[in-house]
N, C-alpha and C positions, 0 to 999 in steps of 0.2 A: 478394680475395686480395692480400696485400702482395707487391710485386715482389721483396723480399729472399728470400721463400720459394723462388722459382725461380732465384735467383742461385746460381752454383756456389760452393761453399766454397773451391775453388782460386782463384777470382777475388778473394776477400777476404783469404785467408791472407797473401799478400805484403804487404798493407797492415798486417796485425797484426804481421808480422815487422818491418817498417820502423818502426812505432810503438814497439815495445819496444826495438829496437836503438838508436833515437835517444836513448833514455833509459838506455842502458848495460846493458840486459838482453840475453839471447841467444835465438836461435831454439829452442835446446834447452830453455830454461826455459819458453818459450811452449808448446812441444809437451807439456811435463810438465803444465802447468795445463789444457791442452785435453784431454789424456788422462785427467786426474783427473776433469774434468767429464763427459766422454762415455763413459768406460769403454773407449775404444779403446786398443789397444797401438800401437807404432810402425808395424808393418806395416799395420794397419787404417787408421791416419791417412794413411799414404803412399798406400794404395789409393784413399781418398776424394779425395786431391789429384790422383792420376793419372787417375782416372775423371771428374773434374769433377762430383762429386756435388752435387746441389742442397742447399741448407740443409734443405729439407723431408725429403729422403731421408737426409741426414747425421744429423739428429736422430731420424728414424724408426728408424734402426739403432742409435742411441746407447743405452747403458745408463746413464742419468743418475745421477750420484753421489747417494747418499741425503742427503748434506749440502748439496746444491745449493740446497735450500729455505732455507738459512741465508744465502744471498747476498741482500743488501738494499742499498738505496741508489738513487740517481737516475742514469739513463743516458738520453741523448737526451730529457731533460726528463720522463721517466716513472719512477716508482718501480717497480723490477723486481718487487717482491713484490705489486704491485697490478695487474699486466698480466693481463688475462682470457684472451687467446688463448694456449694452452699452447705452441705452436710459437714464437710471438713472444717469450714469456717465456724459453724456452730460448736463443734467439738473443741476447736481452739479457743473460742470465746469462753467456754467452760474452763479450759485449762488456765486461761489468763486470769479469770476471776478467782480461781483457787490459788494461783500464785500470789495475786494481790492480797488475798486474805492472809496467806502464810507470811507475807512480808510485813504484816501489821497495818495495812491500809484500813482506814475506817470504813465500816460497812456502807455508810451513806455515800462515800466516794466511789466504792465499788459499784454501787447501784446507780451511779451517775444521776443522783437526784440534784435538781437545780438549786 
């Protein structure tokens, strides 16, 4: 089992916020793309942060967006579309959309809206 699976989402979330804010984006935009990916609303996202939910449980409760499979590219040296472990793939989807937000990509494009 990968260590990230048992890491709390709340431990990593501030790093995501810092990354996007360094690039001129906001925590609200970050929440918007996380909520798009996971299907959580603001209250559910806050609950996961407050309860220090592990990534395993976080994605266990998520209702992954049907367009998540359209997320492609390389993150941490791996192509997200080729990751075999379903949980690791979901975590890397999250990493990828955070990266895209930090790089200035439009939210509509991150959300793979037609």
